[in-house]
Structure formats: structure tokens, C-alpha cells
FILOBA-42552 format. One line per 3 residues: number of its first residue (from 1); for each residue x, z, y of N, C-alpha, C. Coordinates in steps of 0.05 Angstrom, whole numbers, plus 5000, padded with zeros to 4 digits. Each point is the difference from the previous one (the first is absolute). Layout:
! residues N
NUM) X,Z,Y,X,Z,Y,X,Z,Y | ...
This chain:
! residues 319
1) 5017,5000,4976,4983,5000,5024,5018,5000,5025 | 4993,4983,5019,5015,4998,5025,4994,5025,5017 | 5021,5011,5011,4997,5024,5018,5007,4992,5028
4) 4985,5011,5019,5004,4994,5028,5018,5020,5014 | 5013,5017,4985,5019,5020,5012,5023,4985,5013 | 5007,5007,5025,5022,4986,5014,5027,5006,4987
7) 5014,4980,4991,5026,5002,4987,5021,4986,5017 | 5023,5013,5003,5023,4988,5014,5022,4996,4980 | 5011,4976,5000,5024,4995,4983,5024,4996,5019
10) 5015,5021,5003,5023,4999,5018,5024,4985,4988 | 5002,5000,4973,5022,4986,4987,4999,4970,5005 | 5022,4990,5011,5001,4971,5005,5002,4984,4974
13) 5014,5012,4980,5003,4986,4974,4973,4997,4986 | 4985,5022,4999,4973,4999,4988,4983,4981,5015 | 5001,5002,5027,4983,4983,5017,5005,4970,4996
16) 5025,4993,4992,5007,4972,4997,4997,4990,4971 | 4990,5017,4982,4998,4992,4972,4972,4991,4994 | 4996,4975,4994,4973,4989,4997,4984,5013,4977
19) 5013,5006,4978,4986,5012,4978,4990,5029,5006 | 5018,5015,5012,4993,5028,5008,4978,5000,5021 | 5003,4982,5019,4979,4998,5021,4972,4994,4987
22) 5000,4981,4982,4975,4992,4988,4988,5023,4983 | 5017,5014,4985,4990,5022,4984,4990,5024,5017 | 5013,5005,5022,4991,5022,5017,4973,4992,5013
25) 4998,4975,5009,4975,4991,5014,4977,4999,4981 | 5005,4999,4974,4978,5001,4980,4987,5028,5000 | 5016,5021,5008,4990,5027,4999,4991,5009,5028
28) 5013,4990,5020,4993,5009,5028,4996,4976,5018 | 4979,5001,5016,4994,4978,5018,5012,5003,5028 | 5007,5024,5007,5009,5006,5027,5030,5008,5000
31) 5017,4980,4998,5029,5004,4997,5015,4988,5023 | 5019,5015,5011,5018,4990,5021,5028,4997,4987 | 5011,4976,5001,5027,4995,4989,5021,4999,5023
34) 5024,5009,4994,5022,4997,5019,5010,4972,4999 | 4992,4984,5020,5008,4972,5002,5024,4996,5018 | 5012,5022,5009,5022,4998,5020,5026,4990,4988
37) 5003,5003,4973,5025,4992,4987,5023,5020,5003 | 4994,5024,5010,5020,5021,5004,4989,5027,4992 | 5019,5019,4995,4992,5027,4993,4992,5015,5025
40) 4976,5011,5000,4989,5013,5024,5010,5029,5001 | 5003,5011,5024,5009,5028,5003,4989,5011,5026 | 5000,5026,5002,4993,5014,5025,4972,4993,5010
43) 4998,4995,5026,4974,4995,5012,4988,4974,4990 | 5016,4980,4993,4990,4976,4989,4986,5005,4974 | 5012,5017,4983,4988,5007,4975,4974,5016,5004
46) 5000,5019,5019,4976,5015,5006,4978,4982,5009 | 5006,4981,5017,4979,4982,5010,4989,4982,4977 | 5017,4993,4982,4991,4983,4977,4982,5016,4981
49) 5007,5026,4995,4985,5016,4982,4975,5012,5012 | 4998,5002,5026,4978,5013,5014,4973,4987,4992 | 4981,5018,4995,4974,4991,4992,4996,4994,4971
52) 5021,5004,4984,4998,4995,4971,4999,5026,4984 | 4985,5001,4979,4997,5023,4983,5021,5002,4979 | 5009,4977,4990,5020,4999,4979,5021,4979,5007
55) 5024,5004,4990,5022,4981,5006,5019,4997,4976 | 5011,4976,4998,5022,4995,4981,5025,4997,5016 | 5021,5015,4993,5025,4999,5015,5023,4995,4980
58) 5023,4991,5010,5023,4995,4983,5024,5015,5012 | 5014,4986,5018,5025,5011,5012,4995,5014,5027 | 4975,5001,5009,4993,5011,5026,5005,5030,5000
61) 5011,5010,5022,5005,5029,5003,4974,5014,5010 | 4990,5018,4984,4976,5015,5007,5008,5028,5008 | 5001,5005,5026,5009,5025,5010,4977,5018,5008
64) 5006,5025,5008,4979,5018,5009,4985,4988,5025 | 5016,4987,5017,4988,4988,5023,4978,4980,4993 | 5006,4984,4979,4981,4980,4991,4975,5012,4988
67) 5004,5020,4982,4977,5013,4988,4983,5015,5021 | 5013,5012,5020,4985,5014,5021,4983,4981,5017 | 5010,4975,5003,4986,4981,5017,4977,4986,4985
70) 4998,5004,4974,4980,4985,4984,4983,5019,4984 | 4983,5016,5013,4983,5019,4985,4980,4986,4981 | 4994,4975,5006,4981,4985,4983,5013,4990,4974
73) 5026,5001,4998,5014,4990,4976,4999,5021,4978 | 4988,4993,4978,4995,5019,4978,5017,4995,4975 | 5009,4974,4996,5015,4993,4976,5023,4982,5007
76) 5023,5006,4988,5023,4983,5001,5007,4992,4971 | 5001,4974,4995,5008,4991,4974,5027,4986,5002 | 5018,5007,4982,5028,4991,5002,5004,4974,4984
79) 5010,4980,5013,5008,4975,4987,5030,5003,4995 | 5008,5007,4976,5027,5007,4993,5001,5029,4989 | 5024,5010,4995,5002,5026,4987,5013,5021,5018
82) 5017,4992,5019,5014,5020,5017,4981,5013,5020 | 5004,5026,5003,4983,5015,5018,5016,5012,5024 | 5025,4991,5002,5017,5012,5021,4993,4992,5028
85) 4982,4980,5003,4992,4992,5027,4975,5014,5009 | 4989,5018,4983,4975,5014,5007,5006,5030,5003 | 4991,5011,5022,5001,5029,5005,4978,5013,4983
88) 5007,5007,4975,4980,5010,4981,4988,5026,5009 | 5015,5017,5013,4990,5026,5010,4979,4995,5022 | 5006,4982,5018,4980,4993,5021,4975,4987,4988
91) 5005,4983,4980,4977,4987,4987,4981,5021,4988 | 5012,5020,4987,4984,5021,4988,4985,5016,5021 | 5014,5007,5022,4987,5016,5021,4977,4985,5012
94) 5002,4974,5003,4978,4985,5012,4978,4991,4980 | 5003,5009,4975,4980,4995,4980,4998,4971,4991 | 5022,4985,5002,5001,4972,4992,5007,4999,4970
97) 4985,4985,4985,5005,4998,4972,5020,4977,4995 | 5013,5001,4976,5021,4981,4994,4993,4985,4974 | 5002,4974,5002,4999,4983,4976,5028,4991,4993
100) 5009,5008,4976,5029,4995,4993,5003,5000,4970 | 5016,4982,4990,5007,4999,4971,5030,4998,4998 | 5013,5020,4988,5029,5000,4996,5009,4981,4979
103) 5022,4986,5005,5013,4984,4979,4986,4974,4994 | 4982,4991,5017,4986,4975,4994,5018,4976,5001 | 5023,5002,5013,5020,4978,5001,5024,5005,4983
106) 4998,5017,4980,5023,5010,4985,5015,4977,4986 | 4986,4981,4987,5014,4979,4985,5015,4982,5019 | 4989,4994,5023,5014,4982,5019,5026,5013,5010
109) 4999,5025,5008,5024,5013,5010,5020,5004,4978 | 4991,5007,4976,5019,5004,4978,5014,4974,4992 | 4985,4978,5001,5013,4974,4993,5021,4993,5022
112) 4994,5004,5025,5019,4995,5021,5025,5017,4996 | 4996,5025,4993,5023,5018,4995,5017,4990,4977 | 4987,4992,4979,5015,4989,4977,5015,4975,5008
115) 4988,4982,5016,5014,4976,5009,5024,5007,5017 | 4998,5021,5016,5023,5009,5016,5022,5010,4982 | 4994,5014,4979,5021,5011,4982,5016,4976,4988
118) 4986,4981,4990,5013,4977,4987,5016,4984,5021 | 4988,4996,5023,5013,4984,5021,5025,5013,5010 | 4999,5027,5004,5024,5014,5009,5022,5000,4979
121) 4993,5005,4975,5021,5000,4979,5012,4973,4996 | 4984,4979,5001,5010,4973,4996,5010,4987,5026 | 4999,5015,5022,5009,4990,5026,4987,4974,5008
124) 4974,4998,4995,4985,4975,5005,5001,4992,5029 | 4994,5019,5018,4999,4993,5028,5027,4992,5011 | 5021,5014,4991,5027,4994,5009,5008,4972,4990
127) 4995,4995,4974,5007,4974,4988,4986,4977,5014 | 4975,5005,5007,4984,4979,5014,5013,4994,5027 | 5008,5021,5014,5013,4995,5026,5026,4985,4997
130) 5015,5006,4979,5026,4987,4996,4996,4970,4994 | 4980,4993,4983,4995,4972,4994,4991,4985,5025 | 4983,5012,5015,4990,4987,5025,5023,4996,5020
133) 5021,5017,4998,5023,4997,5018,5021,4981,4990 | 4994,4987,4977,5018,4980,4989,5021,5012,4981 | 4996,5025,4992,5020,5012,4982,4987,5002,4972
136) 5013,4987,4981,4990,4999,4972,5019,5013,4981 | 4993,5023,4990,5017,5014,4980,4983,5020,4985 | 5010,5010,4978,4985,5019,4984,4999,5028,5012
139) 4978,5007,5011,4996,5027,5011,4993,5019,4976 | 5016,5020,4996,4996,5018,4977,4983,5024,5008 | 4980,5005,4983,4983,5023,5004,4999,5018,4976
142) 4977,5013,4997,4996,5018,4977,4972,4997,4989 | 4996,5008,4975,4974,5000,4988,4985,5025,5007 | 4974,4999,5001,4983,5024,5003,4999,5016,4974
145) 5001,4986,4978,4999,5013,4974,5020,5023,4998 | 4990,5023,4992,5018,5023,4995,5008,5016,5024 | 4991,4993,5024,5008,5014,5024,4983,5026,5002
148) 5011,5019,5016,4985,5025,5006,4985,4996,5026 | 4974,5004,4998,4982,4996,5023,4989,5027,5009 | 5004,5006,5026,4990,5025,5011,4975,4994,5017
151) 4977,5011,4991,4975,4995,5013,4992,5024,5016 | 5000,4998,5027,4992,5022,5017,4971,4997,5006 | 4983,5016,4987,4972,4998,5003,4988,4985,4976
154) 4988,5015,4981,4989,4987,4976,4970,5002,5000 | 4988,4991,5022,4971,4998,5002,4991,4973,4989 | 4980,4989,5012,4988,4975,4990,5021,4978,4997
157) 5015,4995,5021,5019,4978,5000,5024,5006,4982 | 5010,5025,5003,5022,5008,4983,4994,4997,4970 | 4977,5008,4992,4991,4998,4972,4998,4970,4992
160) 4989,4984,5018,4998,4971,4994,5027,4988,4996 | 5020,5008,5017,5027,4990,4997,5012,5008,4974 | 4996,5025,4991,5010,5009,4975,4990,4982,4977
163) 4975,4992,5001,4989,4983,4979,5012,4972,5001 | 5005,4990,5024,5013,4974,5002,5029,5000,4990 | 5013,5023,5001,5028,5002,4993,5004,5004,4970
166) 4979,5003,4985,5003,5006,4971,5017,4980,4985 | 4997,4973,5004,5016,4981,4985,5030,5001,5007 | 5008,5013,5022,5027,4999,5009,5017,5023,4989
169) 4988,5018,4984,5015,5021,4987,5017,5016,5020 | 4988,5006,5023,5014,5016,5020,4996,5030,4995 | 5019,5015,5010,4997,5029,5001,4985,5006,5026
172) 4977,5014,4997,4982,5004,5022,5000,5029,5009 | 5008,5005,5025,5000,5027,5012,4977,5001,5021 | 4987,5023,5003,4979,5002,5019,5003,5026,5016
175) 4995,4998,5026,4998,5024,5017,4973,4999,5013 | 4984,5021,4996,4974,5002,5013,4993,5030,5002 | 4984,5006,5021,4992,5028,5004,4979,5008,4979
178) 4988,4980,4987,4981,5005,4979,5013,4995,4973 | 4987,5010,4979,5011,4996,4973,4981,4983,4984 | 5010,4982,4984,4984,4982,4984,5011,5001,4971
181) 4998,5022,4987,5014,5004,4974,4991,4980,4979 | 4973,4994,4998,4991,4982,4980,5010,4971,5005 | 4998,4992,5025,5010,4973,5007,5030,4999,4995
184) 5015,5020,5008,5029,5000,4996,5007,4998,4971 | 4986,5014,4983,5005,4999,4971,4994,4973,4989 | 4978,4988,5008,4991,4975,4989,5020,4977,5007
187) 5011,5001,5024,5017,4978,5010,5030,5008,5001 | 5007,5023,4991,5028,5007,4999,5013,5005,5027 | 4984,5010,5019,5010,5005,5027,5011,5029,5001
190) 5023,5003,5013,5013,5026,5002,4996,5011,5028 | 4985,5023,5003,4997,5012,5026,5026,5014,5008 | 5009,4996,5025,5024,5012,5010,4996,5008,5029
193) 5019,5015,5011,4998,5006,5029,5011,4976,5015 | 4995,5001,5026,5006,4976,5017,5031,4995,5000 | 5015,5022,5002,5029,4997,5002,5012,4987,4975
196) 4991,5009,4976,5010,4988,4976,4991,4970,4997 | 4976,4995,5008,4990,4972,4999,5018,4982,5017 | 5007,5009,5024,5016,4983,5018,5029,4996,4989
199) 5010,5021,4987,5028,4999,4990,5002,4982,4975 | 4979,4999,4984,5001,4987,4974,4989,4971,4999 | 4984,4992,5019,4985,4975,4998,5017,4976,5009
202) 4996,4978,4985,5012,4974,5008,4982,4987,5022 | 4974,5006,4998,4981,4990,5020,4982,5024,5007 | 4997,5005,5026,4982,5020,5010,4976,4986,5014
205) 4976,5006,4992,4977,4987,5012,4979,5020,5009 | 4989,4996,5024,4982,5019,5013,4971,4991,4997 | 4983,5020,4992,4971,4994,4997,4985,5025,5009
208) 5002,5006,5026,4988,5024,5011,4982,4994,5024 | 4980,5017,5005,4986,4998,5026,5018,5011,5022 | 4994,4993,5024,5015,5011,5023,4984,5023,5012
211) 5011,5024,4999,4987,5023,5012,5021,5020,5007 | 4992,5024,5007,5019,5021,5009,5020,5007,4978 | 4992,4998,4975,5018,5007,4978,5020,4979,4994
214) 4994,4975,5006,5017,4978,4991,5015,4986,5022 | 4993,5004,5025,5013,4987,5022,5030,5005,4999 | 5016,4978,5000,5029,5002,4999,5010,5014,4975
217) 4986,4997,4978,5008,5013,4975,5028,4992,4992 | 5007,4974,5006,5027,4991,4995,5014,4999,5027 | 5008,5024,5009,5015,5003,5025,5029,4994,4995
220) 5017,5003,5020,5028,4994,4997,5013,5015,4977 | 4994,5026,4999,5012,5017,4979,4991,4991,4972 | 4975,4994,4997,4990,4991,4973,5011,4973,4993
223) 5002,4982,5019,5010,4973,4994,5029,5001,4991 | 5015,5019,5010,5028,5003,4992,5003,5007,4970 | 4978,5010,4988,5001,5007,4972,4998,4976,4981
226) 4990,4978,5011,4997,4976,4983,5027,4990,4991 | 5003,4994,4974,5026,4993,4990,5009,4973,5010 | 5025,4996,5002,5011,4975,5010,4993,4977,4980
229) 4991,4978,5012,4993,4977,4983,4970,4999,4993 | 4985,5021,5008,4971,5000,4995,4985,4984,5020 | 4974,4997,4995,4982,4984,5018,4977,5018,5008
232) 4989,4995,5024,4977,5015,5010,4977,4980,5006 | 4976,5007,4992,4976,4984,5005,4979,5017,5013 | 4988,4990,5021,4977,5013,5013,4977,4981,5004
235) 4980,5003,4983,4975,4984,5003,4977,5019,5007 | 5006,5024,5010,4980,5020,5005,4992,5001,5029 | 5016,5014,5016,4995,5003,5029,5026,5002,5015
238) 5001,4988,5023,5022,5005,5018,4999,5029,5009 | 5022,5012,5007,5000,5028,5007,5008,5019,4978 | 5002,4989,4975,5010,5016,4978,5030,5000,4999
241) 5013,4980,5012,5029,4996,4997,5013,4999,5028 | 5023,5013,5003,5016,4998,5024,5012,4972,5001 | 4989,4982,5016,5008,4972,5000,5028,4996,5012
244) 5007,5017,5020,5026,4997,5012,5022,5008,4980 | 4996,5021,4985,5019,5008,4980,5002,4979,4978 | 4977,4990,4991,4999,4979,4980,5016,4976,5008
247) 4998,4992,5025,5015,4977,5010,5030,5004,4998 | 5009,5024,5007,5029,5006,4998,5009,4999,4971 | 4984,5010,4982,5007,5001,4971,5001,4971,4989
250) 4982,4983,5009,5001,4972,4992,5024,4986,5011 | 5007,5005,5024,5023,4987,5013,5026,5008,4987 | 5003,5025,4992,5025,5010,4989,5001,4997,4970
253) 4978,4992,4987,5000,4997,4971,4996,5026,4985 | 4991,5021,5015,4995,5025,4987,4977,4997,4979 | 4981,4983,5007,4981,4991,4980,5001,4970,4998
256) 4992,4989,4978,5004,4971,4995,4980,4983,5015 | 4976,5010,5003,4980,4983,5013,4974,5015,5003 | 4981,4989,5015,4974,5012,5004,4979,4978,5003
259) 4975,5007,4995,4977,4983,5004,4979,5016,5015 | 4991,4990,5023,4981,5015,5016,4976,4982,5006 | 4977,5009,4993,4975,4987,5007,4986,5013,5024
262) 5010,5024,5007,4988,5017,5021,5022,5011,5018 | 4993,5005,5025,5019,5009,5019,4987,5021,5018 | 5018,5016,5013,4990,5020,5019,4984,4987,5022
265) 5010,4978,5011,4986,4985,5020,4994,4972,4988 | 4975,4992,5001,4993,4974,4989,4987,4982,5022 | 5011,4977,5006,5024,4988,4987,5025,5016,5007
268) 5020,4999,4982,5025,5015,5004,5016,4990,5024 | 5014,5018,5013,5015,4993,5024,5030,4998,4996 | 5010,5010,4978,5029,5000,4996,5009,4974,4986
271) 5007,4980,5016,5008,4974,4989,5025,5002,4984 | 5018,5018,5007,5025,5003,4985,4994,5008,4971 | 4981,5019,4996,4992,5008,4974,4988,4976,4985
274) 4982,4986,5013,4985,4978,4986,5019,4978,4992 | 5022,4996,5014,5017,4977,4994,5024,5007,4982 | 5001,5024,4989,5021,5006,4981,4996,4983,4974
277) 5022,4993,4988,4999,4982,4977,4991,5014,4974 | 5000,5027,5000,4993,5015,4976,4973,5014,5003 | 4983,4989,5016,4973,5011,5003,4979,4978,4997
280) 4978,5007,4987,4976,4982,4999,4979,5013,5017 | 4988,4985,5018,4979,5011,5017,4975,4982,4999 | 4977,5013,4999,4975,4985,5000,4980,5014,5019
283) 4980,4986,5010,4983,5011,5021,4975,5015,4989 | 5005,5022,4986,4979,5018,4990,4980,4984,4984 | 5010,4988,4979,4983,4982,4983,4993,5013,4973
286) 5007,5025,4996,4995,5012,4974,4972,4997,4990 | 4980,5004,5018,4972,4997,4992,4988,4974,5009 | 5016,4980,5005,4990,4975,5012,4995,4978,4980
289) 4998,5006,4975,4992,4979,4981,4970,4995,5004 | 4991,4977,4993,4971,4994,5003,4983,5019,4983 | 5011,5007,4977,4985,5018,4982,4997,5028,5012
292) 5022,5009,5012,5000,5027,5012,4983,5001,5025 | 5001,4979,5016,4984,4998,5024,4970,5002,4993 | 4991,4985,4980,4972,5001,4991,4993,5028,4990
295) 5018,5012,4984,4994,5026,4989,4998,5021,5023 | 5019,4999,5019,4999,5019,5022,4975,4995,5018 | 4994,4975,5005,4977,4993,5016,4974,5010,4987
298) 4997,4995,4975,4975,5008,4986,4998,5030,4998 | 5023,5014,4997,5000,5029,5001,4991,5010,5028 | 5009,4986,5021,4992,5008,5027,4970,4996,5004
301) 4990,4978,4990,4971,4995,5002,4984,5021,4986 | 5008,5007,4976,4987,5021,4984,5002,5027,5015 | 5023,5004,5013,5005,5025,5014,4981,5006,5023
304) 4988,4979,5011,4980,5003,5021,4976,5016,4991 | 4993,4997,4974,4977,5014,4989,5008,5024,4983 | 5025,5001,4991,5009,5022,4982,5019,5020,5014
307) 5000,5000,5026,5019,5017,5015,4994,5030,4994 | 5021,5016,5002,4998,5029,4996,5016,5015,5020 | 4997,5026,5001,5017,5017,5017,5029,4997,4992
310) 5018,5001,5019,5028,4996,4995,5011,5019,4978 | 4992,5025,5002,5010,5020,4981,4991,4995,4971 | 4978,4984,4997,4990,4994,4974,5010,4975,4987
313) 5014,4983,5017,5008,4974,4990,5030,4996,5001 | 5014,5014,5018,5029,4997,5003,5014,5024,4988 | 5018,4996,4981,5015,5023,4988,5015,5016,5021
316) 5003,5025,4996,5013,5018,5020,5028,4991,5007 | 5015,4989,4980,5028,4992,5006,5002,4976,5018 | 4977,4986,5004,5001,4977,5018,4990,5007,5028
319) 4990,5024,5004,4989,5007,5026,5021,5014,5018
């Protein structure tokens, strides 16, 4: 049944997707889409959301100022899985419900992470640059098979990555504030503390939300623990890693390479970091497969009707 409740879709990606638009309009007749082609913020975002009861958002920052200015807004549904752009405490105070599904893009992000592992070890990006520069020789790399993989955060995406790594006979280490004994036993994962994971892993990969507990979790001191010749991958959130320290480690060869899909500032501003020969960089594409986009969009549509109080839907470790 079509509903006349006013809906605002702030996400430019959702707004530009013909299938998601069509599916949303089958449920709601009164929908405003963000046709600007840019991410809205501040007063512009307030003006766009004003007069709407429910909204779908993605990368937009929802601050206390925005919630205070929109007393008519009753539901926020998240297109995507990260909640670091939403002031959840303010959302709760203002009685706004949340539509959200964790891990809906898990396969997409895990596959990108796996591709980074193989590309870094086989020096695919570097070899490509060399050939394009007219230099043809055998670039030597390493196999993924048998390597020690350190997974920081074994939630939805971390677990999916573990499953993808099964054929490679890797030693799998995990650091997480939660314990998953049954999963660890089934897949042969060894829970360790963060320091041991960094010292022992050939590849360190991050799969954490960004919050007060995880911000700068790999600071300068922690990065120094990574063994020489190892690789670092971040497909989670910018702000988890000290990028300035990482750049120095890449330049000096303290670590062999890195792959970053996310940055503290997006788009990233440090061109020196981006242009290093031992780094792979992508524009936050972990959840950008067509399959993941549809899954996230449909979850956001469902969230408009299935929203709940923040404390009932978001685990405490993510708040």
C-alpha cells in the first residue's frame, strides 16, 4: 500500500539509483530525493530534511544541531552500515528512531580486502606502474597461502573474510573486544591481544566501527609493533590509523606496503602518501558493488518501517 508520509532521501547515491528509487516509490508516494549531486551538510541538510517525517541518509553528518532543528523528524534509516556520522546520543534524546542493519555489505567489503591481500603480496599495482613506464622485468612477490593474517575486529566483515580465506591455509589471528568461541573453533581462528597480533601478522587488516573506543587504535606506538615486511589494510574507517606515521613507515620500508580504501579526510589530502609506490588506494569502494548497493538500499527502505530505539538496535560497543 502506498503511504503519503513525507520521506526525504538525503543520500545522493540512493537518489541516483533507478532501481532503489523505483522500489521506494512503490511504498511511498511523497518522496524528496537529493538531486544536487553532492553530500548535504549543516543548514543545507536541515532545509532539505525540513517538513519530512522520515529520512534515508548515508554519509551525511547528523549532529545535535540538526536534530534540534527538525522536531518533525521521527525516523532515520541508514543506507550503509557505519554509524559514526550520526550523533546517536542526540538522536535518542530527541526520540528519533533508527532503521539500521549491521553487516549488510559484508561480502563486498570482505572480497575487496581479499583482493588487496593478493595484490599487495604479488605487487600487482607496482608491477602495473612499471610496465606502463616502459620497464619490463619479473617483479617478485609472495603467495597468500600459508601467511599469518591478523584481523582486528571479527564482526560481520571479519567473519566473512575468515570464510573467504579458508582455501589459503592461512594462520588466522583475531583481536576483538567480544569473544566468539564457537566461530573461532569452527574456523581455526586464534584470539590474541592487539600487541601480539601486530607483532606476528604478515598482513594486518582492520574491520572496526569508528567510535571513542577505536579512534586512532593504530597510533604511532601501535604501528611500531608491526613486524618489518608486513602489510596493512584498512577497508573500515578513516580515523583508525595514524596516516602520518603510516606514510613514514611506507617511505622507510618499515612495513612493505598498505592498501587503504578509507581515509581520515575524504577525499584524502596527502598526495605524497597517495603517490607512494608501495600503497594501493581506492575511493571508499568497499560497499560499492552493485549487489551491496541494492542490499543496503533495500535495508534502508525496510528501515523506514522497522526502525527502533537506538539502544534496542545498536550494540553497546558501537555507541
